[in-house]
MARKOLMI-744966 format. One line per 2 residues: number of its first residue (from 1); their letters; for each residue x, y, z of C-alpha. Coordinates in Angstrom, 1 decimal, padded with zeros to 4 digits. Layout:
N
NUM	A	X,Y,Z  ...;
This chain:
473
1	MK	000.0,000.0,000.0  001.2,003.6,-000.9;
3	LV	000.1,006.5,001.3  -000.1,010.1,000.0;
5	WL	000.1,012.6,002.9  -001.7,015.7,001.7;
7	RN	-000.9,019.0,003.4  -000.9,022.6,001.7;
9	DL	-001.4,020.7,-001.7  -005.1,019.9,-001.7;
11	RL	-005.5,019.1,-005.3  -005.6,016.5,-007.9;
13	AD	-004.0,018.2,-010.8  -000.2,018.9,-010.7;
15	NP	000.4,017.2,-007.5  003.8,015.4,-007.7;
17	AL	003.5,013.3,-004.7  000.0,012.0,-005.7;
19	RH	001.0,011.5,-009.2  004.2,009.5,-008.4;
21	AC	002.2,007.4,-005.7  -000.3,006.6,-008.4;
23	AG	002.4,005.1,-010.8  002.1,001.2,-010.9;
25	DE	-000.7,-001.0,-009.8  -000.1,-001.0,-006.1;
27	PV	-003.2,000.2,-004.0  -003.0,003.9,-003.0;
29	AA	-004.7,005.8,000.0  -004.5,009.3,000.9;
31	LF	-004.2,011.1,004.3  -005.0,014.4,005.8;
33	II	-004.1,015.2,009.3  -006.1,017.9,011.4;
35	SP	-004.0,019.4,014.1  -006.3,021.9,015.9;
37	TQ	-003.9,022.7,018.8  -000.8,023.2,016.3;
39	WR	-003.0,025.2,014.1  -004.0,027.6,017.0;
41	QH	-000.2,027.8,018.0  000.6,028.9,014.5;
43	KM	-002.2,031.5,014.5  -004.1,030.0,011.8;
45	AP	-007.1,032.0,011.1  -010.5,030.2,011.7;
47	IR	-011.7,031.3,008.2  -008.5,029.6,006.7;
49	QR	-009.2,026.5,008.6  -012.8,026.3,007.3;
51	FM	-011.5,027.0,003.8  -008.9,024.2,003.9;
53	LA	-011.3,021.7,005.4  -013.9,022.6,002.9;
55	QV	-011.6,021.8,000.2  -010.5,018.5,002.1;
57	DV	-014.2,017.6,001.8  -014.3,018.2,-001.8;
59	LG	-011.0,016.5,-002.4  -012.2,013.5,-000.4;
61	RE	-015.1,013.1,-002.6  -013.1,013.5,-005.7;
63	LA	-010.5,010.9,-004.5  -013.2,008.5,-003.7;
65	AL	-014.7,008.7,-007.1  -011.2,007.6,-008.3;
67	GI	-011.1,004.6,-006.1  -008.8,006.4,-003.6;
69	PL	-009.7,006.5,000.1  -008.8,009.5,002.1;
71	HL	-008.1,009.0,005.7  -008.6,011.7,008.2;
73	LR	-006.4,011.8,011.5  -006.9,014.2,014.3;
75	VE	-003.5,014.7,015.8  -003.2,017.7,018.1;
77	TF	000.3,018.7,017.7  003.3,018.0,015.1;
79	AE	005.1,016.2,018.0  002.5,013.4,018.1;
81	VP	002.4,013.0,014.2  005.3,010.5,013.8;
83	AA	003.8,008.0,016.3  000.2,008.5,014.9;
85	LA	001.4,008.0,011.3  003.5,005.0,012.2;
87	DL	000.4,003.5,013.7  -001.7,004.1,010.6;
89	CR	000.9,002.8,008.4  001.1,-000.5,010.5;
91	EQ	-002.7,-000.8,010.5  -003.0,-000.3,006.7;
93	GV	000.0,-002.1,005.6  001.6,001.0,004.2;
95	TQ	005.1,000.4,002.8  005.7,003.7,001.0;
97	LY	004.8,007.2,002.0  004.6,010.1,-000.5;
99	AN	004.4,013.7,000.3  005.4,017.2,-001.1;
101	QA	008.0,018.9,001.0  007.3,021.5,003.5;
103	IE	009.4,024.7,003.8  008.6,026.0,007.3;
105	ID	011.0,024.9,010.1  008.5,023.3,012.4;
107	EQ	007.0,021.3,009.5  010.5,020.2,008.3;
109	RR	011.3,019.0,011.8  008.0,017.2,011.9;
111	DH	008.8,015.6,008.5  012.2,014.5,009.5;
113	AV	010.8,013.0,012.7  008.1,011.1,010.5;
115	ST	011.1,009.7,008.1  012.9,008.5,011.1;
117	AL	010.0,006.8,012.8  008.8,005.1,009.6;
119	AE	012.2,004.0,008.7  012.2,001.8,011.8;
121	QA	009.3,-000.1,010.3  010.7,-000.2,006.8;
123	VS	008.3,002.3,005.3  010.2,004.4,002.7;
125	CH	009.4,008.2,002.4  009.4,010.0,-000.9;
127	WF	009.3,013.8,-000.9  008.6,016.1,-003.8;
129	NG	008.5,019.7,-004.8  004.8,020.8,-004.9;
131	CC	004.9,024.3,-003.5  007.2,026.0,-006.0;
133	VL	007.8,026.3,-009.7  011.6,025.8,-009.0;
135	PP	012.5,024.1,-005.7  014.5,025.9,-003.0;
137	GR	018.2,025.3,-003.7  017.7,025.4,-007.5;
139	VL	018.2,029.0,-008.1  021.8,029.8,-007.0;
141	TG	024.3,032.7,-007.4  027.4,032.1,-009.4;
143	SG	029.2,030.9,-006.3  026.6,028.3,-005.8;
145	EM	024.7,030.1,-002.8  021.1,030.9,-002.6;
147	FK	020.1,034.5,-003.3  019.2,037.0,-000.4;
149	VF	018.3,039.8,-002.9  015.1,039.7,-005.2;
151	TP	016.4,041.3,-008.4  019.3,039.0,-009.1;
153	FS	017.0,036.1,-007.9  014.4,037.0,-010.4;
155	RA	016.7,037.1,-013.2  018.3,033.7,-012.3;
157	WL	014.9,032.3,-011.8  013.7,033.3,-015.2;
159	KA	016.9,032.1,-016.7  016.5,028.7,-014.9;
161	LD	013.0,028.4,-016.0  013.9,028.8,-019.6;
163	EE	016.6,026.3,-019.4  014.7,023.6,-017.5;
165	GF	011.1,024.4,-018.1  008.6,022.5,-015.9;
167	VI	006.2,019.7,-016.0  002.5,020.0,-015.1;
169	HR	001.3,016.6,-013.5  -001.9,015.3,-014.8;
171	AP	-004.7,014.2,-012.2  -004.6,010.5,-011.5;
173	AP	-006.6,008.1,-013.5  -009.3,006.1,-011.8;
175	RG	-007.8,003.2,-009.8  -010.9,001.1,-009.1;
177	EP	-014.5,001.3,-008.2  -015.8,004.5,-006.7;
179	LP	-015.9,004.6,-002.9  -018.3,006.1,-000.5;
181	WH	-017.3,009.6,001.1  -018.8,010.6,004.4;
183	PL	-018.8,014.6,004.5  -016.7,016.3,007.3;
185	AE	-019.8,017.9,008.5  -021.2,014.5,009.5;
187	RA	-018.0,013.7,011.6  -018.6,014.8,015.1;
189	WV	-015.1,014.7,016.3  -014.2,017.2,013.3;
191	DE	-016.8,019.7,014.5  -015.8,019.2,018.1;
193	AL	-012.2,020.1,017.3  -012.7,023.0,015.0;
195	GE	-016.4,024.2,015.6  -018.8,025.1,012.8;
197	LT	-017.4,024.0,009.5  -019.7,026.1,007.3;
199	AD	-017.6,027.5,004.4  -017.7,031.4,003.5;
201	AR	-019.7,031.8,000.4  -017.3,034.6,-000.8;
203	WP	-014.6,031.9,-001.1  -015.9,028.8,-003.0;
205	VG	-013.6,025.9,-002.9  -012.6,023.4,-005.6;
207	EV	-010.0,023.1,-008.4  -012.7,024.2,-010.9;
209	EA	-013.2,027.3,-009.0  -009.6,028.2,-008.8;
211	RR	-009.0,027.6,-012.6  -012.1,029.7,-013.2;
213	RL	-010.8,032.6,-011.3  -007.3,032.3,-012.9;
215	ND	-008.8,032.2,-016.5  -011.1,035.1,-015.7;
217	FL	-008.2,037.2,-014.6  -006.0,036.2,-017.6;
219	EQ	-008.8,037.1,-019.9  -010.0,040.2,-018.4;
221	AV	-007.2,041.8,-016.1  -003.8,040.6,-016.7;
223	LD	-002.8,042.9,-019.5  -003.8,046.0,-017.3;
225	YG	-002.5,044.4,-014.1  000.4,046.8,-013.9;
227	ET	-001.9,049.9,-014.0  -004.8,048.5,-011.9;
229	RD	-003.4,046.4,-009.2  -002.8,049.0,-006.6;
231	FP	-006.3,050.3,-006.5  -008.4,048.3,-004.1;
233	AI	-011.8,049.6,-005.4  -011.0,048.0,-008.7;
235	AG	-011.2,044.2,-009.5  -007.7,044.4,-010.9;
237	TS	-006.0,041.4,-009.1  -006.3,037.7,-009.4;
239	VL	-007.6,037.0,-005.8  -006.0,033.6,-006.1;
241	SP	-003.9,033.9,-003.0  -006.3,031.7,-000.8;
243	YL	-006.2,029.0,-003.5  -002.4,029.1,-003.8;
245	AA	-001.9,029.0,000.1  -004.1,025.9,000.4;
247	GI	-002.6,024.4,-002.7  -005.8,024.2,-004.5;
249	IS	-004.0,025.4,-007.5  -000.2,025.3,-008.1;
251	PR	002.2,028.3,-009.0  003.3,026.0,-012.0;
253	QC	-000.3,025.9,-013.3  -000.5,029.7,-013.1;
255	VA	002.8,030.2,-015.1  001.7,027.8,-017.6;
257	AL	-001.7,029.4,-018.0  -000.1,032.8,-018.4;
259	QQ	002.2,031.4,-020.9  -000.8,029.8,-022.9;
261	RL	-002.8,033.1,-022.6  000.0,035.3,-024.0;
263	GY	001.8,032.9,-026.4  005.0,033.6,-024.7;
265	RP	006.6,033.7,-021.2  007.4,037.5,-020.4;
267	QS	010.9,038.3,-019.6  010.8,042.0,-018.9;
269	KA	008.6,044.9,-017.6  008.1,046.0,-021.2;
271	QP	006.2,043.0,-021.9  002.5,042.5,-020.9;
273	GF	001.8,040.0,-018.3  005.3,040.3,-016.6;
275	VW	004.2,042.3,-013.6  001.8,039.6,-012.6;
277	LN	004.5,036.9,-013.3  007.0,038.9,-011.2;
279	EL	004.5,038.6,-008.3  004.7,034.9,-008.6;
281	VW	008.5,035.3,-008.5  008.2,037.3,-005.3;
283	RE	006.2,034.3,-003.8  008.9,031.9,-004.8;
285	FY	011.7,034.3,-003.5  010.1,034.4,000.0;
287	RH	009.6,030.6,000.1  013.3,030.0,-000.9;
289	LL	014.4,032.5,001.9  012.4,030.5,004.4;
291	VL	014.5,027.5,003.5  017.7,029.3,003.4;
293	IP	017.2,031.2,006.8  015.2,028.9,009.2;
295	TL	015.2,031.6,011.8  012.6,033.6,009.7;
297	SM	010.2,030.9,011.0  011.3,031.7,014.5;
299	NR	010.2,035.4,014.7  013.7,036.6,014.0;
301	PF	014.5,039.4,011.6  016.2,038.8,008.2;
303	KP	018.7,041.7,009.2  020.0,040.6,012.5;
305	ET	021.1,044.0,013.7  017.4,045.3,013.5;
307	AD	016.6,042.9,016.5  017.8,045.8,018.7;
309	LP	015.2,048.4,017.4  013.3,050.0,020.3;
311	WS	009.8,048.6,019.2  006.8,049.5,021.0;
313	WD	004.3,047.0,022.4  001.6,049.4,023.3;
315	PD	-001.6,047.3,023.6  -004.1,050.1,023.3;
317	AF	-002.5,051.5,020.1  -002.2,048.0,018.7;
319	AA	-006.0,047.4,019.5  -006.9,050.6,017.7;
321	WC	-005.0,049.4,014.7  -006.5,045.9,014.7;
323	EG	-010.1,047.4,015.1  -009.6,050.1,012.4;
325	HT	-010.0,053.0,014.7  -006.7,054.9,013.8;
327	GY	-008.4,058.0,012.5  -006.7,057.3,009.1;
329	PI	-009.4,056.3,006.7  -007.5,054.2,004.3;
331	VD	-005.9,052.3,007.2  -009.2,051.8,009.0;
333	AA	-011.0,050.7,005.8  -008.3,048.1,005.2;
335	MR	-008.4,046.7,008.7  -012.1,046.5,008.8;
337	CL	-012.2,044.8,005.4  -009.7,042.3,006.8;
339	NA	-011.8,041.5,009.9  -014.9,041.1,007.9;
341	TG	-013.7,039.1,004.9  -010.4,037.5,005.8;
343	WM	-008.6,039.1,003.0  -006.8,042.4,002.1;
345	HN	-005.7,043.9,-001.2  -001.8,043.8,-001.4;
347	RL	-001.4,047.5,-001.6  -003.4,047.9,001.6;
349	RM	-001.3,045.3,003.2  001.7,047.6,002.7;
351	IV	000.0,050.7,003.9  -001.3,049.2,007.2;
353	AS	002.0,047.4,007.7  003.9,050.7,007.3;
355	FL	001.4,052.5,009.6  001.8,049.9,012.3;
357	TK	005.6,049.8,012.3  006.6,053.3,011.1;
359	DL	003.8,055.4,012.5  002.9,053.5,015.7;
361	HI	006.5,051.9,015.9  004.8,048.7,017.1;
363	HW	006.8,045.5,016.5  006.1,043.9,013.2;
365	RL	005.7,040.5,015.0  002.4,041.7,016.3;
367	GE	001.1,042.7,013.1  002.5,039.5,011.3;
369	DY	000.7,037.4,013.9  -002.6,039.4,013.6;
371	FM	-002.5,038.9,009.9  -002.2,035.2,010.3;
373	SR	-005.1,035.0,012.7  -007.3,036.8,010.2;
375	LI	-006.1,036.0,006.7  -007.7,033.3,004.5;
377	DG	-004.6,033.3,002.7  -002.2,033.1,005.5;
379	DL	001.1,031.9,004.3  004.2,032.1,006.6;
381	AA	006.7,032.8,003.9  004.7,035.6,002.1;
383	NN	003.3,037.1,005.3  006.7,037.2,007.0;
385	GG	008.4,038.6,003.9  005.9,041.3,003.5;
387	WQ	005.9,042.4,007.1  009.5,042.5,007.3;
389	WA	009.7,044.4,004.0  007.4,047.0,005.5;
391	AG	009.2,047.2,008.7  012.6,047.7,007.2;
393	TG	014.0,044.6,008.7  013.7,042.2,005.8;
395	AD	015.1,041.1,002.4  015.0,044.0,-000.2;
397	AA	013.2,046.2,002.6  012.2,049.6,001.7;
399	PY	015.0,052.1,003.0  014.3,052.9,006.4;
401	FR	013.8,056.6,005.5  011.0,055.6,003.1;
403	VF	007.7,055.8,005.3  004.4,055.5,003.6;
405	NP	002.2,058.5,004.3  -001.2,057.0,004.8;
407	TT	-003.1,060.1,003.7  -001.3,060.4,000.4;
409	QG	-001.5,056.7,-000.2  -005.2,056.8,000.1;
411	QR	-005.5,059.8,-002.1  -003.4,058.1,-004.7;
413	FD	-004.8,054.7,-004.7  -008.6,055.3,-003.5;
415	PQ	-008.8,058.8,-005.0  -012.7,059.0,-004.9;
417	GE	-012.8,057.2,-001.5  -015.0,054.4,-002.9;
419	FI	-013.1,051.7,-000.8  -013.1,053.9,002.2;
421	RT	-016.7,054.7,002.2  -017.5,050.8,001.7;
423	WV	-015.8,049.8,004.9  -015.9,053.0,007.2;
425	TE	-019.5,053.5,007.4  -019.0,056.5,009.5;
427	LA	-017.7,058.2,006.3  -020.3,056.8,003.8;
429	DI	-021.9,060.2,003.2  -018.7,062.4,003.2;
431	PA	-017.7,064.2,000.0  -014.9,062.9,-002.0;
433	AY	-012.9,066.0,-001.5  -012.8,065.4,002.3;
435	VH	-012.8,061.6,002.6  -009.0,061.2,003.2;
437	QP	-008.9,064.0,005.8  -012.4,064.0,007.2;
439	HD	-012.0,065.6,010.6  -012.5,069.2,009.7;
441	WL	-015.7,068.2,007.7  -016.9,066.2,010.7;
443	RL	-016.4,069.0,013.0  -018.4,071.4,010.9;
445	KG	-021.1,069.0,011.0  -020.9,068.5,014.7;
447	RQ	-020.1,064.9,014.5  -017.8,062.8,016.6;
449	DY	-018.5,059.3,015.4  -015.0,059.0,013.7;
451	PA	-011.7,059.0,015.7  -009.2,061.8,015.3;
453	PM	-005.8,060.7,014.0  -004.1,058.7,016.8;
455	VD	-000.6,060.1,015.8  000.7,062.9,013.8;
457	HA	002.3,061.3,010.8  005.0,063.9,010.3;
459	VA	006.2,063.5,013.8  006.0,059.6,013.8;
461	RV	007.9,059.5,010.6  010.9,061.3,012.2;
463	RA	010.7,059.1,015.2  010.9,056.1,012.9;
465	IE	013.8,057.3,011.0  015.5,058.1,014.2;
467	MF	015.0,054.5,015.5  016.8,053.2,012.5;
469	RS	019.7,055.7,012.5  020.3,054.7,016.1;
471	LE	021.5,051.3,014.9  024.3,053.2,013.1;
473	K	025.8,054.6,016.3;
């Protein structure tokens, strides 16, 4: 018996572990492990848990239709996984385990412990690259080292892709008679562990939905992506990040679909489609960095010297930011959108991260954790990379003297205040001319239903610059 251990690769198509396990005539089964305690320790958002389990439900039914049973195990923490997996392999007569590699340090340690435990009972483990177009360690400098700077990484990544290409693995063929599948909602222990499993209607699961979103974006928006991607009131992005984070669609499928749509693979900013491809390369870069520098998974900064920055841990200021009551409309709209939907536009992620770290001077770790606790697309590599970039502690970070002005950012990327008025209901009736600096207008109307700015940006900016300059002394 071969066993495929599914993690953040919840798909049939382009799943290397599943495809290789299904080679030959030996019986194949699949496994998904539910780890409620570990997920909470990793700050996994409830909406992401529900999204992931809704996909497990769909995938279990699809696997059953192919004659492949999907086993579910509840194992509270990663430390308990090796023993539980060894027991399952013994019970099911498993001789080979197949899985796609994890990149996070806790997951890597878990997988190493699993390999050791299974080797003791002669179960061989086979690991594959399922999360990147090019696996970590493949894109190297001339001296054979992994990159720490994005631009040369991007050039080398594009060159390597041209030289090697990549393979899209087909979904497996049926392996026997269809099997029954019992939905997760009917399994009391799943509900007991995780609560109500009702999926969010805003985020339908399934590979068909993921491909539909990808195709719609490529047909309707990719050519204008460079001009529209920064405007949250415009549907100018792919909104594929939850599907990539859960592995419902792979980055290889995205690159292949882009190339098919354009008839070529863009190589420079001058070519249509390159800006979106470059975002996929950023995703790859952050994942490679997580493997190169394991301490990024341990709350440590990419730039070690920035560990000494005198960050604030002010709980009241942090709560105001979390709740969207900072007095800066674009920041408040973004945070309220996140809290309500589990998603935030990428430009807004940069704005609110800059505000927390450079205006409130609060440690980026608090913001990183809060995002993970709310985001449906929570992904350690991308989330950590983005937060450290904004805070000035990470790879390719903005220079410390570059501090986003939340007011001008709002004026530039939500000029008519459409996004702001959608989420900050107190400002729903305010004229566009005042929406980014509403306080004088509100005072004239005798209203006090929206907070005053909690900091003076000009003063806060100077303080942020002084924090970083102090490291040079």
